[in-house]
C-alpha positions in Angstrom: 0.0 0.0 0.0 1.3 3.4 -0.9 1.7 6.1 1.8 -1.6 7.5 2.7 -2.6 11.1 2.3 -3.8 14.0 4.4 -7.2 15.4 3.3 -8.1 19.1 3.8 -11.6 20.5 3.1 -11.3 24.3 3.4 -14.6 26.2 3.7 -16.4 24.2 1.0 -20.0 25.1 0.2 -22.5 23.7 -2.3 -26.0 25.0 -3.1 -28.2 23.0 -5.5 -30.3 24.9 -8.1 -33.8 25.6 -6.9 -32.9 25.2 -3.2 -33.1 28.2 -0.9 -30.6 26.8 1.7 -27.2 25.4 0.8 -26.6 21.7 1.1 -23.2 22.3 2.6 -22.1 25.7 4.1 -18.6 26.7 4.9 -17.5 23.2 5.9 -13.9 22.7 7.0 -12.2 19.5 8.0 -8.7 18.1 8.2 -8.2 14.3 8.0 -4.8 13.2 9.0 -2.9 10.4 7.1 -4.4 7.1 8.1 -7.2 8.5 10.1 -10.7 7.2 10.0 -13.3 10.0 10.2 -17.0 9.4 10.3 -19.4 12.0 9.0 -22.7 11.5 10.9 -26.1 13.3 10.9 -29.7 13.0 9.9 -30.8 12.5 6.3 -30.4 15.6 4.2 -27.7 17.2 6.4 -25.1 17.3 3.6 -22.8 14.5 4.6 -23.0 12.6 1.3 -22.6 15.9 -0.6 -19.3 16.6 1.3 -18.1 13.1 0.2 -19.0 13.7 -3.4 -17.3 17.1 -3.4 -14.2 15.5 -2.1 -14.4 12.8 -4.8 -15.0 15.5 -7.5 -18.5 14.2 -8.3 -20.0 17.6 -7.1 -18.3 21.0 -7.7 -17.5 23.3 -4.8 -19.3 26.6 -5.2 -16.8 28.1 -2.7 -13.8 26.7 -0.9 -11.1 24.2 -1.8 -10.2 20.5 -1.5 -6.6 19.4 -0.9 -5.4 15.8 -1.1 -1.8 15.2 0.0 -1.2 18.9 -0.2 -2.3 19.2 -3.8 -5.3 21.4 -4.7 -8.1 19.5 -6.4 -9.7 22.6 -7.9 -8.9 21.6 -11.5 -8.5 17.8 -11.0 -11.0 15.4 -12.5 -12.6 12.7 -10.4 -10.6 9.9 -12.0 -7.3 11.6 -11.3 -7.9 12.3 -7.6 -6.7 8.9 -6.5 -9.8 8.2 -4.3 -12.0 5.1 -4.2 -15.6 5.3 -3.3 -17.9 2.6 -2.0 -21.6 3.5 -2.6 -24.8 2.6 -0.7 -26.2 0.9 -3.8 -23.0 -1.2 -4.6 -22.9 0.0 -8.3 -21.8 -3.4 -9.7 -21.9 -4.2 -13.4 -24.6 -6.9 -13.7 -23.1 -8.6 -16.8 -19.7 -9.0 -15.3 -18.3 -11.7 -13.0 -17.0 -10.6 -9.6 -13.5 -11.2 -10.9 -14.0 -8.8 -13.8 -15.8 -6.2 -11.7 -12.9 -6.0 -9.2 -10.3 -6.0 -12.0 -12.1 -3.3 -14.1 -10.4 -0.2 -12.6 -7.0 -1.8 -13.0 -7.8 -2.7 -16.6 -8.8 1.0 -17.2 -5.3 1.9 -15.9 -3.7 -0.4 -18.4 -2.4 -2.9 -15.9 -1.4 -6.3 -17.4 -3.7 -9.3 -16.9 -1.3 -11.2 -14.6 -0.9 -8.2 -12.3 -4.7 -7.7 -12.3 -5.3 -11.3 -11.4 -2.8 -11.1 -8.6 -4.3 -7.9 -7.1 -7.9 -9.3 -7.3 -6.8 -12.6 -5.7 -5.2 -10.8 -2.8 -8.2 -8.5 -2.2 -10.6 -11.4 -2.5 -8.7 -13.4 0.1 -8.7 -10.4 2.4 -12.5 -10.1 2.1 -13.1 -13.9 2.1 -14.9 -13.8 -1.3 -12.4 -16.0 -3.3 -15.2 -18.5 -3.9 -17.4 -15.8 -5.4 -15.0 -14.6 -8.1 -16.8 -16.4 -11.0 -20.3 -15.4 -10.0 -22.3 -12.4 -11.2 -24.0 -9.8 -8.9 -27.5 -11.4 -9.3 -26.1 -14.6 -7.7 -24.9 -12.7 -4.6 -26.5 -11.7 -1.3 -26.5 -8.1 -0.2 -23.5 -8.6 2.1 -21.5 -10.4 -0.6 -22.3 -7.5 -3.1 -21.0 -5.0 -0.6 -17.8 -7.0 -0.1 -17.3 -7.0 -3.9 -17.7 -3.2 -4.0 -15.1 -2.9 -1.2 -12.8 -5.3 -3.1 -13.1 -3.1 -6.2 -12.0 -0.1 -4.1 -9.2 -2.0 -2.4 -7.5 -3.3 -5.6 -6.9 0.3 -6.7 -4.7 1.1 -3.6 -6.0 4.7 -3.5 -4.8 7.4 -1.3 -8.2 7.9 0.2 -11.2 5.6 0.8 -14.7 7.0 0.8 -17.7 5.1 2.1 -21.2 6.5 1.5 -23.6 4.7 3.9 -22.3 1.3 2.7 -24.4 -0.8 5.2 -27.8 1.0 5.1 -29.3 -1.6 2.7 -28.4 -4.6 4.8 -30.3 -6.2 7.7 -29.3 -5.4 11.3 -27.3 -8.6 12.0 -25.3 -8.3 8.7 -24.7 -4.6 9.3 -23.1 -5.5 12.7 -20.9 -8.1 11.1 -19.7 -6.0 8.2 -19.2 -3.0 10.5 -16.6 -4.9 12.4 -15.1 -6.2 9.1 -14.8 -2.7 7.6 -13.2 -1.2 10.7 -10.7 -4.1 10.9 -9.9 -4.0 7.2 -9.4 -0.3 6.9 -7.1 -0.2 9.9 -5.2 -3.2 8.4 -4.6 -1.2 5.3 -3.8 1.9 7.2 -5.9 3.9 4.8 -7.1 7.5 5.1 -10.9 7.1 5.3 -14.0 9.2 5.3 -17.2 7.2 6.2 -20.7 8.6 5.9 -23.6 7.3 8.0 -26.7 8.3 9.8 -26.3 5.4 12.3 -24.8 6.6 15.6 -23.6 3.1 16.4 -21.5 3.0 13.3 -20.1 6.4 14.1 -19.2 5.5 17.7 -17.6 2.1 16.9 -15.7 3.0 13.7 -14.4 6.5 13.9 -11.1 7.7 15.3 -13.0 11.0 15.3 -16.6 11.9 14.5 -17.9 14.9 12.6 -21.5 15.6 13.5 -23.4 17.5 10.8 -26.7 19.4 10.7 -28.2 21.5 8.0 -25.0 21.5 6.0 -22.8 22.7 8.8 -20.3 21.0 11.2 -21.8 20.9 14.7 -18.9 19.2 16.5 -15.7 17.3 15.7 -14.0 15.0 18.3 -13.3 11.5 19.5 -16.4 9.3 20.2 -15.8 9.8 23.9 -15.6 13.5 23.6 -18.7 13.8 21.5 -20.7 11.5 23.9 -19.5 12.9 27.2 -19.3 16.6 26.3 -21.7 17.3 23.4 -21.3 20.8 22.0 -25.1 21.5 21.8 -28.4 19.9 22.4 -28.7 18.5 18.9 -25.4 16.5 19.2 -26.5 15.4 22.7 -29.8 14.0 21.4 -28.5 12.5 18.2 -25.7 10.3 19.6 -26.8 7.6 22.0 -29.6 5.0 22.3 -31.9 5.8 23.9 -31.2 9.4 23.3 -30.3 11.8 26.1 -33.2 12.9 28.3 -33.7 16.6 27.6 -36.2 18.7 29.7 -37.0 22.4 29.6 -35.9 24.0 32.9 -36.7 27.5 34.3 -34.4 29.5 36.6 -35.7 30.1 40.0 -33.1 32.1 41.8 -30.1 29.9 42.1 -32.1 26.8 41.2 -33.1 25.1 37.9 -36.6 23.6 37.9 -37.7 21.0 35.3 -41.0 19.4 36.3 -40.4 17.7 39.6 -36.6 18.0 39.3 -34.8 20.7 41.2 -31.1 21.5 40.8 -29.0 24.1 42.4 -26.3 26.0 40.5 -23.1 26.1 42.6 -21.0 29.3 42.5 -23.7 31.0 40.5 -22.5 34.5 41.4 -19.9 34.2 38.7 -22.3 33.2 36.0 -25.2 34.8 34.2 -27.6 31.9 34.0 -30.3 32.1 31.3 -33.9 32.2 32.5 -34.6 29.1 30.3 -32.4 26.1 29.8 -32.5 22.6 28.5 -31.1 20.1 31.1 -30.2 16.6 30.0 -29.1 13.3 31.6 -28.3 10.1 29.7 -30.6 7.1 30.4 -27.8 4.9 31.8 -27.2 7.5 34.5 -30.8 7.4 35.7 -31.3 5.0 38.6 -34.8 3.6 39.4 -35.4 2.5 43.0 -31.7 2.3 43.9 -29.7 4.0 46.6 -27.2 6.7 45.6 -24.9 8.9 47.7 -26.4 11.8 49.6 -25.5 14.3 46.9 -27.7 12.6 44.3 -30.8 14.3 42.8 -33.9 12.3 43.8 -37.5 12.7 42.5 -40.7 10.8 42.5 -41.9 9.5 39.2 -44.6 7.3 37.5 -43.7 4.5 35.1 -45.5 5.3 31.8 -44.1 2.6 29.5 -41.5 -0.2 29.5 -39.5 -1.6 26.5 -38.0 -5.0 27.4 -35.1 -5.8 25.0 -33.6 -8.8 26.6 -30.2 -7.7 27.8 -31.8 -4.5 29.2 -35.2 -2.8 29.6 -35.9 0.9 28.8 -38.2 2.4 31.3 -40.2 5.6 30.5 -40.9 7.9 33.4 -42.9 11.0 34.2 -41.2 13.0 37.0 -43.7 15.7 37.6 -43.8 16.7 34.0 -40.1 16.0 33.2 -40.1 12.9 30.9 -37.2 10.6 31.5 -36.0 7.2 30.2 -33.8 4.9 32.2 -31.9 1.7 31.2 -32.2 -1.2 33.6 -30.5 -4.6 33.3 -32.4 -7.6 31.9 -36.1 -7.8 32.7 -35.8 -6.4 36.2 -38.1 -3.4 35.7 -41.2 -2.0 37.5 -44.6 -2.2 35.8 -46.5 0.4 34.0 -48.2 2.7 36.4 -45.9 2.0 39.3 -44.7 4.9 41.5 -41.0 4.9 41.9 -38.1 6.9 43.2 -35.7 8.1 40.5 -32.2 9.5 41.2 -29.1 10.6 39.3 -25.7 12.2 40.0 -25.9 15.9 39.3 -22.4 15.7 37.9 -23.9 13.8 35.0 -26.4 16.5 34.1 -25.7 18.6 31.0 -27.1 22.1 30.4 -27.9 23.8 27.0 -29.1 27.3 26.1 -32.0 27.2 23.6 -31.6 30.9 22.9 -28.1 30.1 21.5 -29.1 27.3 19.2 -28.8 24.8 22.1 -25.2 25.7 22.8 -23.6 23.9 25.8 -23.6 25.8 29.1 -21.0 24.6 31.6 -22.6 24.7 35.0 -21.6 23.1 38.3 -24.9 21.6 39.6 -25.9 19.9 42.8 -29.1 18.6 44.4 -31.4 21.3 45.6 
């Protein structure tokens, strides 16, 4: 494998004709050589457009793309030395797997023996050697995706691009291929950008995650940074399953009140606290009917619904108007309609300012 490249996206923007808002707006990102970056966000947020602009399949209205320090402003897609794996596989139906994987090498003028050697090596890596003489119609969805990956691998590009490669597969196969992709890319040491709307793929695959919304970058960081210190309420609610519990809170002197939950702001004399905030706590930090240290926040709640999932049960709660979800192990959960005591560590509570587009507010909170 050739040395991998750095990728720099510098203030790139793209507006499609007839659309009032840009698909991508002033987006900047630097991907270090060999790094695996995941672009994640809801459908329509612009993540696939960013990938296509990097590949040269969409023009940049403003901004610049650099690969290995070279500007791509006038470089055609076929000369950018990137390989893209699509959601829809894009396999030639009349060709065998062997010929599909060899096709980009044939277009480069590589000799037949060298093509066969490269295809055999990639096929062995992907465990699809037995499929080389089949055609796409004879393959399962997972096998087709492996072939698409093999076609990219044989090119030995500077950059790998994955555009939601697993979204057409069933849940069990997605989980298996997710592990395979992560292992394979790191084995190759390739610079990689991976687009998905699935937070599980983002958290498990990426060295860093770039969270997008409405064509803009909301936060860039490691999976742990994004999960533990979300930059705003959108990031907080998008990553995690179940999503973070978010409740509207009003300021009452030095206290924040959200339904039956009351929190005190410590050292509040140094801060100008908004009159309205969003406060959030992740479901795994909500304890139902368990004892916590004296500093914990405790509130009475009613169980409104339960979702038994086997390994854990998700419990929906109404805490005086504040709606919460908690994760409990196995099937050990209260019943619908039960009155329970709910508690959580105030150090695990996040605060966001809805007047500043949900921006994070760093507050030191304690039980009132």
